[in-house]
C-alpha positions in Angstrom: -18.7 38.1 -21.2 -20.4 41.5 -20.6 -22.8 41.2 -23.5 -25.9 40.3 -21.4 -25.1 43.1 -18.9 -24.6 45.6 -21.7 -27.9 44.7 -23.3 -29.7 45.0 -19.9 -28.1 48.4 -19.2 -29.1 49.7 -22.7 -32.7 48.9 -21.9 -32.3 51.1 -18.8 -31.2 54.1 -20.9 -34.3 53.7 -23.1 -36.4 54.4 -20.0 -35.1 58.0 -20.0 -35.2 58.8 -23.6 -37.6 61.5 -24.5 -37.5 63.0 -21.0 -36.7 66.6 -20.5 -34.7 66.2 -17.3 -33.7 63.7 -14.6 -36.1 63.5 -11.7 -36.8 61.1 -8.9 -39.9 59.8 -10.7 -38.4 59.1 -14.1 -35.2 57.4 -13.0 -36.9 54.7 -10.8 -37.7 52.4 -13.7 -34.2 52.9 -15.1 -32.7 52.1 -11.7 -34.8 48.9 -11.5 -33.3 47.8 -14.9 -29.8 48.6 -13.7 -30.4 46.7 -10.4 -31.8 43.7 -12.4 -28.8 43.9 -14.8 -26.2 43.8 -12.0 -28.0 40.9 -10.1 -28.2 38.9 -13.3 -24.5 39.5 -13.9 -23.8 37.9 -10.5 -22.6 41.0 -8.8 -22.5 40.8 -5.0 -25.9 41.8 -3.4 -24.4 44.4 -1.0 -22.4 45.9 -3.9 -25.6 46.2 -5.9 -27.5 47.9 -3.1 -24.7 50.4 -2.5 -24.3 51.0 -6.2 -28.0 51.8 -6.9 -28.2 54.1 -3.9 -25.1 56.0 -5.0 -26.3 56.3 -8.6 -29.7 57.5 -7.5 -28.2 60.2 -5.3 -25.6 61.4 -7.9 -28.1 61.3 -10.8 -30.6 63.5 -9.1 -27.9 65.9 -7.9 -26.2 66.1 -11.3 -26.7 69.2 -13.5 -27.8 68.2 -17.0 -25.5 70.0 -19.4 -27.0 71.8 -22.3 -27.0 69.6 -25.4 -26.8 66.4 -23.4 -29.9 64.3 -23.1 -31.0 63.0 -19.6 -30.3 59.4 -20.7 -26.7 60.4 -21.7 -26.3 62.2 -18.4 -27.5 59.1 -16.5 -25.1 56.9 -18.4 -22.2 59.2 -17.4 -23.3 58.8 -13.7 -23.4 55.0 -14.1 -20.0 55.0 -15.8 -18.4 57.0 -13.0 -19.9 54.8 -10.4 -18.7 51.6 -12.2 -15.2 53.1 -12.3 -15.3 53.9 -8.6 -16.6 50.4 -7.6 -13.8 48.7 -9.6 -11.1 50.8 -8.1 -10.9 54.1 -10.1 -7.3 53.6 -11.3 -4.9 50.8 -12.4 -2.7 49.6 -9.5 0.6 48.5 -11.0 2.7 45.7 -9.7 5.0 46.7 -6.8 8.7 47.1 -7.5 11.3 46.4 -4.8 13.9 49.0 -4.1 16.6 46.3 -4.4 16.1 43.3 -6.7 14.5 40.9 -6.8 10.9 41.8 -6.5 9.1 38.7 -5.0 5.6 37.9 -6.1 3.7 35.1 -4.3 0.9 33.5 -6.3 -2.0 32.0 -4.3 -5.4 30.6 -5.3 -7.9 27.8 -5.0 -7.6 24.6 -7.0 -8.5 24.9 -10.7 -8.3 28.7 -11.0 -5.5 28.6 -13.6 -2.8 29.7 -11.1 0.1 28.0 -12.8 -0.8 29.4 -16.2 -1.3 32.8 -14.6 2.2 32.6 -13.2 3.6 32.1 -16.7 1.4 34.8 -18.1 2.7 37.3 -15.5 6.3 36.2 -16.2 5.9 36.9 -19.9 4.2 40.2 -19.2 7.2 41.3 -17.2 9.7 40.0 -19.7 8.0 42.2 -22.4 8.9 45.1 -20.1 12.6 43.9 -20.2 12.5 42.6 -16.7 14.3 39.3 -16.1 12.2 36.7 -14.2 12.6 33.4 -12.4 9.6 31.2 -11.7 9.7 28.9 -8.6 7.7 25.7 -8.6 6.5 24.9 -5.0 3.4 22.9 -5.9 4.6 19.4 -4.9 1.1 18.0 -4.5 -0.6 18.2 -7.9 0.6 15.6 -10.3 2.7 17.1 -13.1 2.3 20.7 -11.7 6.1 21.1 -11.8 6.3 19.7 -15.3 3.6 22.1 -16.4 5.5 25.1 -15.1 8.7 23.9 -16.7 7.0 23.4 -20.0 5.5 26.9 -19.9 8.9 28.3 -18.9 10.5 26.9 -22.0 7.6 28.2 -24.1 8.2 31.8 -22.9 11.9 31.5 -22.4 11.8 32.1 -18.6 13.8 29.8 -16.3 12.1 27.7 -13.6 13.6 26.7 -10.2 12.4 23.4 -8.8 13.6 20.8 -6.4 11.3 17.9 -7.3 8.1 16.8 -5.6 9.7 15.4 -2.4 11.0 18.7 -1.1 9.4 21.1 1.4 7.6 23.9 -0.4 8.9 26.5 2.1 12.5 25.4 1.4 11.9 25.5 -2.3 10.6 29.0 -2.1 13.5 30.1 0.1 16.1 28.5 -2.2 14.5 29.9 -5.3 14.7 33.5 -3.9 18.4 33.0 -3.0 19.2 31.8 -6.5 17.4 34.8 -8.0 19.5 37.1 -5.8 22.7 35.3 -6.8 21.8 35.7 -10.5 20.7 39.3 -10.3 17.1 38.4 -11.5 14.6 41.3 -11.4 11.5 39.4 -10.4 10.8 36.1 -8.7 7.3 34.6 -9.1 6.5 31.7 -6.7 3.8 29.3 -7.9 2.1 27.7 -4.8 -0.2 24.7 -4.6 -3.9 25.2 -5.1 -5.9 24.9 -1.9 -9.4 24.9 -0.5 -10.7 27.5 1.9 -11.5 24.8 4.5 -8.0 23.2 4.2 -6.4 24.8 7.2 -3.1 22.8 6.8 -2.6 24.1 3.3 -3.5 27.6 4.3 -1.0 27.4 7.1 1.7 26.2 4.6 1.0 29.2 2.4 1.4 31.5 5.5 4.8 29.8 6.2 5.9 30.3 2.6 5.0 34.0 2.9 6.8 34.4 6.2 9.9 32.7 4.7 10.3 34.9 1.6 8.6 38.1 2.6 7.0 38.8 -0.8 6.4 42.4 -2.1 3.2 41.2 -3.8 0.8 38.4 -2.8 -1.6 37.9 -5.6 -4.7 35.8 -5.4 -5.7 34.2 -8.6 -9.5 34.2 -8.8 -11.7 32.4 -11.4 -14.3 34.9 -12.8 -16.7 32.0 -13.2 -17.2 31.9 -9.5 -19.4 35.0 -9.7 -20.4 36.5 -6.3 -18.2 34.1 -4.4 -15.1 35.6 -6.0 -15.2 38.7 -3.8 -15.8 36.6 -0.7 -12.8 34.4 -1.6 -10.6 37.4 -1.9 -11.7 38.7 1.4 -11.2 35.4 3.1 -7.7 34.9 1.8 -6.9 38.5 2.7 -8.0 37.9 6.3 -6.1 34.7 6.7 -3.0 35.2 4.5 -2.9 38.9 3.7 -3.0 39.6 -0.1 -2.1 42.8 -2.0 -4.2 42.2 -5.1 -6.0 39.8 -7.4 -5.7 38.3 -10.9 -9.0 37.6 -12.4 -8.9 34.7 -14.8 -11.2 33.3 -17.5 -12.7 36.8 -18.2 -13.1 35.8 -21.8 -15.4 32.9 -20.9 -19.2 32.8 -20.4 -19.0 34.3 -16.9 -21.4 37.1 -16.3 -18.9 39.6 -15.2 -20.0 40.1 -11.6 -16.6 39.2 -10.1 -15.0 42.2 -11.8 -17.5 44.5 -10.1 -17.4 42.9 -6.7 -13.8 42.0 -5.8 -12.5 45.5 -5.0 -15.6 46.7 -3.1 -16.0 43.6 -0.9 -12.4 42.6 -0.3 -10.7 46.0 -0.4 -8.0 44.6 -2.6 -7.5 45.7 -6.2 -7.7 43.6 -9.3 -4.2 44.1 -10.9 -4.5 41.8 -14.0 -7.1 40.0 -16.0 -6.7 36.8 -18.0 -8.5 37.1 -21.3 -7.7 33.8 -23.0 -6.0 30.5 -22.8 -2.8 31.6 -24.6 0.1 32.6 -22.4 0.1 36.1 -24.0 -3.5 36.7 -22.8 -2.9 38.7 -19.7 -3.8 42.4 -19.4 -3.4 45.0 -16.7 -6.7 45.9 -15.2 -8.0 49.4 -15.9 -11.4 50.1 -14.2 -12.2 53.0 -16.6 -11.6 50.8 -19.6 -13.6 47.9 -18.2 -16.5 50.3 -17.5 -16.3 51.5 -21.1 -16.6 47.9 -22.3 -19.6 47.2 -20.0 -21.4 50.3 -21.4 -20.7 49.3 -25.0 -18.3 52.1 -25.6 -15.4 49.9 -26.6 -11.8 50.1 -25.4 -9.7 52.0 -27.9 -6.6 52.3 -25.6 -6.3 48.5 -25.1 -6.8 48.1 -28.9 -3.9 50.5 -29.6 -1.7 48.7 -27.0 -2.4 45.4 -28.6 -1.5 46.9 -32.0 1.7 48.4 -30.6 2.9 44.9 -29.5 2.5 43.6 -33.1 3.4 46.5 -35.4 6.8 47.9 -36.0 7.0 51.7 -36.5 9.4 51.3 -39.5 7.1 48.8 -41.2 4.1 51.1 -40.5 5.9 54.0 -42.2 6.8 51.9 -45.2 3.2 50.8 -45.4 2.0 54.4 -45.3 4.3 55.3 -48.2 2.8 52.3 -50.2 -0.7 53.4 -49.5 -0.1 57.0 -50.6 1.5 55.9 -53.8 -1.1 53.2 -54.5 1.5 50.4 -54.2 -0.2 48.5 -51.5 -0.3 44.9 -52.8 -1.7 41.5 -51.8 1.6 40.6 -50.0 1.1 43.7 -47.7 -2.6 42.8 -47.3 -1.7 39.2 -46.3 0.8 40.5 -43.8 -1.8 42.8 -42.2 -4.3 40.0 -41.9 -1.7 37.8 -40.1 -0.8 40.7 -37.7 -4.5 41.2 -37.1 -4.8 37.5 -36.2 -1.9 37.8 -33.8 -3.8 40.5 -31.9 -6.5 37.9 -31.0 -9.9 36.8 -32.4 -11.8 39.1 -34.7 -14.7 39.1 -32.2 -12.4 40.1 -29.4 -10.9 43.0 -31.5 -14.3 44.2 -32.7 -15.6 44.5 -29.1 -12.8 46.9 -28.4 -14.0 49.3 -31.1 -16.7 51.7 -30.0 -20.1 50.6 -31.4 -18.9 47.4 -32.8 -20.0 45.3 -29.8 -23.5 45.1 -31.5 -22.2 42.8 -34.2 -23.8 39.4 -33.9 -21.9 36.2 -33.4 -23.1 35.1 -36.9 -21.6 38.3 -38.4 -18.3 37.8 -36.6 -18.1 34.1 -37.7 -18.8 35.2 -41.2 -16.0 37.8 -41.0 -13.6 35.1 -39.7 -14.6 32.9 -42.6 -14.1 35.6 -45.1 -10.6 36.4 -43.7 -9.6 32.7 -44.2 -11.2 32.8 -47.6 -9.1 35.8 -48.7 -6.0 34.3 -47.2 -6.5 31.0 -49.1 -6.9 32.8 -52.5 -3.9 35.1 -51.9 -1.8 32.0 -50.9 -2.7 30.5 -54.3 -1.2 33.5 -56.2 2.3 33.8 -57.5 4.7 36.3 -56.1 4.3 38.4 -59.2 0.5 38.3 -59.0 0.6 39.4 -55.3 2.9 42.3 -56.2 0.9 43.4 -59.2 -2.9 42.8 -58.7 -3.6 44.4 -62.1 -2.3 41.2 -63.7 -5.3 39.4 -62.4 -7.8 42.0 -63.7 -6.8 41.3 -67.3 -6.2 37.5 -67.2 -9.2 35.2 -66.7 -6.8 32.2 -66.9 -4.8 33.4 -63.9 -8.1 33.8 -61.9 -9.2 30.3 -62.9 -5.9 28.9 -61.7 -6.1 30.7 -58.4 -9.7 29.5 -57.9 -8.7 25.9 -58.5 -5.7 26.2 -56.2 -7.7 27.7 -53.3 -10.9 25.7 -53.7 -13.2 28.6 -54.6 -15.0 29.9 -57.6 -13.5 32.2 -60.3 -16.2 34.7 -59.4 -14.9 34.8 -55.8 -11.3 35.6 -57.0 -12.7 38.3 -59.4 -14.6 39.9 -56.5 -11.5 39.8 -54.2 -9.4 41.5 -56.9 -12.0 44.2 -57.7 -12.7 44.9 -54.1 -9.0 45.1 -53.3 -8.4 47.6 -56.1 -11.3 49.8 -54.9 -10.0 49.6 -51.3 -6.5 50.6 -52.5 -7.9 53.6 -54.4 -9.9 54.6 -51.3 -6.9 54.3 -49.0 -4.8 56.5 -51.3 -7.6 59.1 -51.4 -7.9 59.1 -47.6 -4.1 59.4 -47.3 -4.1 62.4 -49.5 -6.8 64.1 -47.5 -9.7 63.2 -49.9 -12.2 62.4 -47.2 -13.8 59.0 -46.3 -15.5 57.5 -49.3 -17.7 54.4 -49.1 -15.8 51.4 -47.8 -15.8 48.5 -50.3 -17.0 45.2 -48.8 -13.7 43.3 -49.2 -15.0 40.5 -47.0 -18.2 40.2 -49.0 -19.1 37.6 -51.6 -21.2 35.0 -50.0 -21.9 36.2 -46.5 -19.2 38.6 -45.6 -19.2 41.0 -42.7 -20.7 43.8 -44.7 -19.8 47.4 -44.5 -20.1 48.6 -40.8 -19.9 52.2 -42.0 -22.5 52.0 -44.7 -25.2 54.7 -44.7 -27.7 54.2 -41.9 -25.9 51.1 -40.5 -23.2 52.6 -38.3 -24.0 51.8 -34.7 -23.8 54.6 -32.1 -22.4 53.7 -28.7 -24.8 54.5 -26.0 -24.0 57.7 -24.1 -20.9 58.4 -26.2 -20.8 61.9 -24.6 -20.2 60.3 -21.3 -17.1 58.4 -22.4 -14.0 59.2 -20.4 -11.0 57.4 -21.8 -8.3 55.8 -19.6 -4.9 57.1 -18.9 -2.2 56.0 -21.3 0.0 53.2 -20.2 3.2 54.1 -18.4 6.3 54.2 -20.5 8.5 51.1 -20.3 12.0 51.4 -18.8 13.6 50.3 -22.0 12.4 49.6 -25.5 14.2 47.2 -27.8 12.7 48.9 -30.8 10.1 51.6 -31.4 6.7 50.3 -32.2 3.6 52.0 -33.6 0.1 51.5 -34.8 0.2 49.8 -38.2 -2.2 50.0 -41.1 -5.2 47.7 -40.6 
């Protein structure tokens, strides 16, 4: 989503390279590039004007540190301003002093509000908070059925009274049932509406007055661009909201909504939807989003994704196998599947500093090679997966695997030889032997290549200006400890 914006901003940094210091004269061209980048990203016009004015003032007043180039210093100023515009810190969901916490979901038609309701319920359930979803959308055909289906998928109950009941009464009864059952959080899914539909807006106000929610979240489609901020402001003025959930942030929207909502509406973005899957909801961290926009990656989000998938005990066992060179194809297959559970390869790579420069073709080739490796490993016997050396000395085994997977014997041979070199390298790293050249395990006919090969490792722009986000708050309870596995 932010690729075009990141490319535009990088061209702005180039305007300052080779300069001795930041001055009014030499930052004007860079500021024009930043202004153009933000406008093309569909950022609200007033936000752009204020942003550029603040950056110009701060850049000229900033002291250039020794060893830091002017372009790097300018990037740091832009980074700080981006964080300030988007809200500076993550604003967590409010928690009531006495359960249940009531969350009212509002939004226009077609913004993905019902799906966002289920995503939020799953997010809270992962924090060991019990939830009840309440279906008050009696107007859209199958809206109640959709929420019930999603509830079964994520194992969260849904309260509904059919499509003939009054939405206000459904909401009130749902909250009463949650209180009776001792549920931690009630999430009320309301009907989608239009700004100009005053009857529907009045109904939303009546629902809010009836249940007195602790949070009123507006679900905003990132594809609406500049209008997203105005929508948030309008809903806030008429209904009174406490925050926004920005959906479809993984699509081809230009990102302007993320930069506009807080400044124009005054209300924070609390969560972002980054995919169609019900697991694809993330808390919104302004500093992490600014890092992604500037091509610095988002390591903290990557680690959090990994923590959701990797078990600490498994990670320790894997470490022991690596140190003793017993890491086998079964382990490798498990790691590949865990990697897939974290999301698409492209989405993961964009979180790694510097990797956002990989082209779509390279990412597609990488996805293809992962599938290719998986197919060949699936054609191996349990004994062959456990002891890769069997394949090195047996052409007949490699031919059988090639026929079973639909690839050539040379592909299998390359997989085996690359795996053995990777295993030796991992053992050497684990024993403090440094970082030798990474074998291209995904090579052999258009692989991803080695991103760390000499002269090819990309450098994030303005890396010195990176300021990582704060670690996520510790959960109240943990069913089992989790850690960062071996990828």
